[in-house]
C-alpha positions as CSV (number, residue, x, y, z in Angstrom):
1,M,-12.8,11.8,41.4
2,R,-13.9,12.4,37.4
3,L,-11.7,14.7,35.4
4,P,-13.8,16.7,33.0
5,E,-12.0,14.9,30.0
6,Q,-13.2,11.6,31.1
7,V,-16.6,12.7,31.7
8,A,-16.7,14.3,28.2
9,E,-15.5,10.8,26.5
10,Y,-18.5,9.1,28.4
11,L,-20.9,11.7,27.4
12,R,-19.7,11.5,23.6
13,R,-20.3,7.1,24.0
14,R,-23.4,7.9,25.5
15,F,-24.7,10.3,23.0
16,D,-23.5,7.9,20.5
17,S,-25.4,5.0,21.8
18,D,-28.9,7.1,23.0
19,Y,-29.2,10.1,20.4
20,P,-31.7,8.2,18.2
21,K,-33.8,7.5,21.5
22,W,-33.5,11.2,21.8
23,A,-34.5,12.2,18.4
24,R,-37.8,10.8,19.3
25,N,-38.2,12.7,22.4
26,E,-37.5,9.4,24.6
27,G,-34.9,9.4,27.8
28,T,-35.3,11.4,31.0
29,W,-34.0,15.4,31.6
30,P,-32.3,17.1,32.6
31,M,-29.1,14.5,32.9
32,R,-27.0,14.1,35.7
33,V,-23.7,12.9,36.0
34,P,-21.3,12.3,39.1
35,L,-17.6,13.7,39.1
36,R,-17.6,11.2,42.3
37,P,-15.8,14.1,44.6
38,P,-13.2,13.1,46.9
39,S,-14.1,10.7,49.8
40,P,-12.9,11.3,53.6
41,A,-9.7,9.3,53.1
42,Q,-9.0,11.2,50.4
43,R,-9.7,14.4,51.7
44,S,-7.5,13.6,54.5
45,E,-4.2,12.1,52.9
46,D,-4.3,14.6,50.0
47,P,-6.0,17.6,50.3
48,V,-4.2,19.5,48.0
49,A,-5.0,16.9,44.6
50,C,-8.7,17.7,46.0
51,H,-8.5,21.3,45.5
52,A,-6.3,21.0,42.3
53,W,-9.3,18.4,40.9
54,A,-11.5,20.9,41.8
55,E,-9.9,23.8,40.7
56,Q,-10.1,21.7,36.6
57,W,-13.9,21.9,37.4
58,N,-14.1,25.7,38.2
59,G,-12.9,26.5,34.6
60,F,-15.0,24.2,33.0
61,T,-16.3,25.4,29.7
62,G,-18.1,22.6,28.4
63,P,-21.7,21.8,28.1
64,G,-24.0,21.6,31.2
65,R,-23.9,22.9,34.8
66,V,-21.6,22.3,37.5
67,D,-23.3,21.6,40.9
68,Y,-21.1,22.0,44.3
69,S,-21.8,20.8,47.7
70,D,-20.7,21.9,51.2
71,T,-17.6,19.0,52.1
72,R,-15.5,19.6,55.1
73,F,-12.1,18.9,55.1
74,P,-9.4,18.8,58.2
75,T,-9.2,22.8,57.0
76,G,-12.4,23.5,56.9
77,T,-15.4,23.1,54.7
78,H,-15.3,23.9,50.6
79,A,-17.7,23.8,48.1
80,M,-16.4,20.6,45.5
81,P,-17.8,19.7,42.6
82,K,-20.8,17.2,42.7
83,T,-22.6,16.8,39.7
84,L,-22.6,17.7,36.0
85,V,-26.4,18.7,34.6
86,L,-27.3,18.7,31.4
87,Q,-30.5,19.9,30.5
88,S,-31.3,18.3,26.8
89,P,-29.9,16.1,24.4
90,H,-28.2,19.4,22.6
91,D,-26.2,20.0,25.8
92,V,-24.7,16.4,25.5
93,A,-24.3,17.1,22.0
94,D,-22.1,20.1,22.4
95,V,-19.4,18.0,23.8
96,H,-17.6,17.7,20.7
97,P,-17.9,19.1,17.2
98,D,-18.7,15.7,16.0
99,T,-21.5,14.4,18.0
100,R,-22.8,18.1,17.8
101,E,-22.1,17.8,13.5
102,T,-24.2,14.4,14.3
103,W,-26.9,16.0,16.1
104,R,-27.7,19.0,14.1
105,R,-27.5,16.3,11.2
106,C,-29.7,13.9,12.6
107,G,-32.5,17.3,13.3
108,H,-32.3,18.3,9.9
109,R,-33.2,15.0,8.0
110,L,-35.5,14.3,10.4
111,T,-37.6,17.8,10.1
112,T,-37.0,17.2,6.4
113,L,-38.4,13.8,5.6
114,Q,-41.5,14.5,8.2
115,R,-42.8,17.3,6.4
116,E,-41.9,15.7,3.4
117,F,-43.5,12.0,4.3
118,P,-46.2,12.4,6.8
119,D,-47.0,9.1,6.6
120,A,-43.5,8.1,7.5
121,T,-42.2,5.8,10.4
122,F,-38.9,6.1,12.2
123,T,-38.9,3.5,14.3
124,G,-35.4,1.5,14.0
125,I,-34.0,3.8,11.4
126,I,-33.0,6.8,12.4
127,R,-29.4,6.1,13.0
128,R,-29.0,4.7,9.7
129,I,-31.1,7.9,8.1
130,T,-28.3,10.1,10.4
131,E,-25.7,8.3,9.1
132,L,-26.0,7.6,5.3
133,D,-23.6,9.8,3.2
134,E,-25.4,13.0,1.8
135,H,-25.6,11.5,-1.4
136,T,-27.3,8.5,-0.8
137,Y,-29.4,10.0,1.3
138,Q,-30.7,11.9,-1.3
139,R,-31.1,9.6,-3.8
140,L,-33.4,8.1,-1.1
141,R,-35.1,11.3,-1.1
142,T,-35.8,10.8,-4.8
143,A,-36.9,7.5,-5.2
144,V,-39.4,7.5,-1.6
145,T,-40.7,11.1,-3.4
146,W,-41.1,9.1,-6.9
147,L,-42.7,5.8,-5.4
148,R,-45.0,8.0,-3.3
149,A,-46.5,9.3,-5.9
150,N,-47.0,6.5,-8.2
151,P,-48.0,3.7,-5.8
152,T,-49.1,1.3,-8.2
153,S,-47.1,1.7,-11.1
154,G,-47.3,-1.5,-12.0
155,M,-43.6,-1.4,-13.8
156,L,-40.3,-4.0,-13.4
157,L,-38.4,-3.0,-10.6
158,R,-35.5,-1.8,-13.6
159,Q,-37.9,0.1,-15.1
160,L,-38.4,2.5,-12.8
161,P,-37.2,6.4,-14.1
162,I,-35.8,6.9,-10.7
163,E,-31.8,8.7,-11.4
164,G,-29.1,6.9,-9.4
165,I,-31.8,3.4,-8.3
166,D,-30.8,-0.3,-9.3
167,T,-32.2,-3.5,-7.9
168,K,-29.2,-3.3,-5.8
169,W,-29.5,-0.2,-4.3
170,L,-33.3,-0.4,-3.2
171,S,-32.8,-4.2,-2.2
172,Q,-29.9,-2.9,0.5
173,H,-32.2,0.4,1.6
174,A,-35.8,-1.0,1.6
175,R,-36.5,-1.1,5.1
176,L,-35.6,2.9,4.6
177,V,-37.9,3.2,1.6
178,L,-41.2,1.1,3.5
179,A,-40.6,3.2,6.8
180,L,-40.6,6.5,4.7
181,L,-43.8,5.4,2.9
182,G,-45.6,4.5,5.8
183,K,-45.2,0.1,4.9
184,P,-42.5,0.0,7.7
185,D,-43.0,-4.3,8.0
186,A,-39.7,-5.1,5.9
187,P,-37.2,-7.3,6.9
188,D,-33.9,-5.6,6.7
189,T,-32.1,-7.2,4.2
190,N,-28.1,-5.9,4.3
191,T,-27.7,-9.3,4.2
192,A,-28.7,-12.1,1.8
193,E,-31.8,-11.3,0.2
194,T,-34.3,-13.8,-0.2
195,R,-37.0,-14.6,-3.0
196,S,-39.3,-14.2,-0.6
197,Q,-38.5,-10.7,0.5
198,R,-37.7,-9.6,-2.9
199,R,-41.5,-10.6,-3.6
200,H,-42.6,-8.6,-0.3
201,L,-40.9,-5.7,-1.4
202,H,-42.7,-5.4,-4.9
203,E,-45.9,-6.2,-3.6
204,R,-45.5,-3.1,-1.3
205,L,-44.4,-1.0,-3.9
206,G,-46.8,-1.9,-6.6
207,L,-44.4,-3.5,-8.8
208,R,-44.5,-5.8,-11.1
209,R,-42.7,-9.1,-10.5
210,P,-40.6,-11.8,-13.4
211,P,-41.7,-15.1,-13.4
212,D,-39.5,-17.1,-10.9
213,L,-37.2,-19.4,-13.2
214,V,-36.1,-22.8,-12.2
215,Q,-32.7,-23.8,-14.3
216,V,-32.9,-27.0,-15.8
217,T,-30.5,-29.9,-17.3
218,V,-32.7,-32.4,-19.4
219,L,-30.6,-35.5,-19.6
220,D,-33.6,-37.3,-21.0
221,P,-32.8,-36.9,-25.1
222,G,-37.0,-37.9,-25.5
223,I,-38.0,-35.1,-23.2
224,R,-35.2,-32.4,-25.0
225,S,-37.3,-33.3,-28.2
226,Q,-39.9,-31.2,-26.2
227,F,-38.1,-28.6,-26.5
228,A,-36.1,-28.4,-29.9
229,G,-33.3,-30.3,-28.3
230,M,-32.3,-28.2,-25.5
231,R,-30.4,-29.4,-22.9
232,H,-30.1,-26.1,-20.7
233,F,-32.6,-23.4,-20.3
234,A,-34.3,-21.7,-17.7
235,A,-38.4,-22.1,-17.0
236,S,-41.2,-20.6,-15.1
237,V,-42.9,-23.1,-12.9
238,D,-46.0,-22.7,-14.7
239,D,-44.4,-23.8,-17.7
240,L,-42.8,-26.9,-16.5
241,N,-46.3,-27.5,-15.0
242,Q,-47.4,-28.0,-18.7
243,W,-44.8,-30.5,-19.8
244,P,-46.6,-33.0,-21.5
245,Q,-43.8,-35.8,-20.5
246,E,-42.5,-36.1,-17.2
247,P,-39.3,-37.0,-16.0
248,D,-39.3,-40.7,-14.0
249,T,-36.1,-39.5,-11.4
250,V,-35.3,-35.5,-10.5
251,V,-32.1,-34.8,-9.5
252,I,-31.7,-31.5,-7.4
253,L,-28.7,-29.4,-7.0
254,E,-28.2,-26.3,-4.6
255,N,-25.8,-24.4,-7.0
256,K,-25.8,-23.7,-10.7
257,E,-22.5,-24.5,-12.2
258,T,-22.8,-28.6,-10.9
259,G,-25.9,-28.9,-13.1
260,Y,-23.3,-28.2,-16.3
261,A,-20.6,-30.2,-14.9
262,I,-23.0,-34.0,-15.7
263,P,-21.9,-34.6,-19.2
264,D,-24.2,-37.6,-20.2
265,D,-27.4,-38.3,-21.1
266,H,-30.1,-40.4,-18.4
267,A,-33.5,-41.4,-19.5
268,D,-36.3,-40.1,-17.3
269,V,-34.1,-38.2,-15.8
270,V,-33.9,-34.0,-15.3
271,V,-31.7,-32.0,-13.0
272,L,-32.8,-28.8,-11.1
273,H,-30.2,-27.2,-9.8
274,G,-29.3,-23.5,-8.6
275,H,-31.6,-22.8,-6.1
276,G,-30.9,-23.5,-3.0
277,F,-32.7,-20.7,-1.7
278,H,-36.0,-21.2,-3.6
279,V,-36.9,-24.7,-1.9
280,S,-40.8,-23.7,-2.1
281,H,-40.8,-22.9,-5.9
282,L,-39.7,-26.8,-6.5
283,A,-42.3,-28.1,-4.4
284,R,-44.8,-26.5,-6.8
285,I,-43.6,-28.6,-9.8
286,N,-45.7,-31.2,-10.2
287,W,-43.8,-33.6,-11.4
288,V,-41.2,-33.4,-8.9
289,R,-44.0,-33.8,-6.8
290,H,-44.8,-37.1,-8.4
291,S,-41.0,-38.6,-9.6
292,R,-40.4,-42.1,-8.5
293,K,-37.1,-40.5,-7.1
294,I,-35.5,-37.4,-6.1
295,V,-32.2,-37.3,-5.2
296,Y,-30.3,-33.7,-3.6
297,W,-27.2,-32.8,-3.4
298,G,-25.8,-29.7,-1.7
299,D,-23.2,-27.9,-0.1
300,I,-22.3,-29.8,3.2
301,D,-22.9,-26.6,5.4
302,A,-25.9,-25.5,7.9
303,P,-28.1,-23.2,5.0
304,G,-27.6,-26.9,2.6
305,L,-28.8,-29.4,5.4
306,Q,-31.6,-26.5,5.9
307,F,-32.5,-26.8,2.0
308,V,-33.3,-30.9,2.7
309,N,-35.4,-30.2,6.1
310,D,-37.3,-27.2,3.9
311,L,-37.4,-29.5,0.8
312,R,-39.0,-32.6,2.9
313,I,-41.4,-29.7,4.9
314,H,-42.6,-29.4,1.6
315,G,-43.6,-32.7,0.8
316,L,-40.8,-33.7,-0.9
317,S,-39.4,-37.4,-0.5
318,V,-35.4,-36.3,-1.1
319,N,-32.6,-38.6,-0.8
320,T,-29.4,-36.8,-0.2
321,V,-26.0,-38.0,-1.3
322,L,-22.2,-36.6,-0.6
323,M,-23.9,-34.7,2.4
324,D,-22.6,-37.0,5.3
325,I,-19.7,-36.8,7.8
326,T,-17.2,-38.9,5.4
327,T,-17.4,-37.3,3.0
328,L,-16.9,-33.9,5.2
329,E,-13.8,-35.6,6.4
330,R,-12.4,-37.0,3.1
331,F,-12.4,-33.8,1.8
332,R,-12.2,-31.6,5.1
333,H,-8.9,-29.8,3.0
334,L,-10.9,-28.0,0.9
335,S,-13.3,-26.2,2.9
336,V,-13.7,-22.7,4.3
337,N,-15.4,-20.6,6.7
338,G,-19.3,-21.0,6.3
339,S,-22.6,-19.4,8.0
340,L,-23.7,-20.3,11.2
341,P,-26.5,-22.4,11.8
342,Q,-29.4,-20.1,11.9
343,R,-32.0,-23.4,13.3
344,T,-30.6,-25.4,16.1
345,T,-33.3,-28.8,15.5
346,L,-33.9,-29.5,11.5
347,P,-36.8,-32.5,12.5
348,Q,-36.8,-33.5,8.9
349,L,-33.3,-35.2,8.9
350,T,-31.9,-38.5,8.4
351,V,-30.1,-40.0,11.5
352,I,-26.9,-39.6,8.9
353,E,-27.9,-36.4,8.3
354,R,-28.6,-35.4,11.4
355,K,-25.4,-36.4,12.7
356,L,-23.6,-33.9,10.4
357,H,-25.4,-30.9,11.7
358,E,-25.0,-31.8,15.0
359,H,-21.3,-31.9,13.9
360,L,-21.3,-28.8,12.4
361,A,-23.2,-27.1,15.0
362,E,-20.3,-28.3,17.4
363,H,-17.4,-27.0,15.1
364,A,-19.5,-23.1,15.1
365,A,-19.7,-23.4,18.6
366,R,-16.0,-23.9,19.3
367,H,-14.8,-21.7,16.4
368,G,-17.0,-18.9,16.0
369,T,-17.9,-19.7,12.5
370,G,-19.9,-22.0,10.3
371,L,-17.8,-24.7,7.9
372,L,-18.1,-24.9,4.2
373,L,-17.7,-27.7,1.8
374,E,-18.8,-26.4,-1.4
375,Q,-20.3,-29.3,-3.8
376,E,-18.4,-28.0,-6.8
377,R,-14.8,-28.5,-4.4
378,I,-15.4,-32.0,-4.2
379,P,-13.2,-34.0,-6.8
380,W,-15.7,-34.9,-10.2
381,D,-13.9,-38.3,-10.6
382,Y,-15.0,-38.9,-7.2
383,A,-18.5,-37.0,-6.8
384,Y,-19.9,-38.3,-10.3
385,P,-20.1,-42.3,-10.2
386,E,-21.3,-40.7,-6.3
387,L,-24.1,-38.7,-8.2
388,L,-25.2,-42.0,-10.6
389,A,-25.1,-44.4,-8.3
390,S,-27.6,-42.4,-5.9
391,V,-29.8,-42.1,-8.9
392,S,-29.1,-46.2,-9.5
393,L,-27.8,-45.5,-13.2
394,Q,-24.7,-47.1,-14.6
395,R,-22.1,-44.9,-16.5
396,P,-22.6,-44.7,-20.3
């Protein structure tokens, strides 16, 4: 026998789960909630408790209508509560002040946004729209209003004259912005954002993108002479493709800081570093594709091995260093929790790399979290000789 407070809690959970669908006129109404009237055994064993339960529903003042049915007791036939009938989402929302306020805010915001942005599509965003704090909601309206009025501004993202909008904010709310503009096919970027997602966002908003810069460390003094002797700099892929003198060996490092740690000069060697998430840009550099040797050193984790796989998919013949189970076990005490594997198979890995990937996948399945050994954590006096050996160089 369900008590009024139990049904009220059920309705709160049901509202929280389904109100975005109800706001789109989905769902079947009226909603009928069974009250589970007393069974024959209960009516025989404890009729007093059964009538006390019915009395609680007789005094029910909550939303909906209680339907009754005639039920036989040892003492005769009595009306027992059978079903709570709710005619609309508004009735369900009235079960508690919090759900009532959520439904009011949802309706007000959707009505306002549909009027202001007639091309908007709301699939999959109603909950997020409703749960935005008032300041962020108003900022969203302001941003979409400006972008709708200036669909091909050609401005850089940071140049947008919209109060309170910065790169991070727009990236985090890209899905909402594009949906309200009627361009809903944007990935949700609450998680780590990729370069391709940023490019997609710029294109959809009619913005100009800054050039994709690659971080470069030139270890060859002769090649450095082309750039006024600069050892460290960033350049676009187009600029890198204009080099008159090209390196024989390319070292690709996942993290930026590691590139600055290399102290020595080495003939015909250039290091590209800090671009683990942008492997496609490295494959567009002509002299990378034509180099005699490419060495890759990244973090020991699932994403690091995915980068290796993707470099090879892009046609780069990559040799890895310090990315094996032996290195992981030697410095396991320096590892931390990392990202879970995103792919079950990486067909371009070598046998040694595949064993490491399987080991990481087993760890994730067993512990529910990934494993990460960052390349910077490996002691330099151990890592640097290994890196030199992989490039077939001698320490000066």
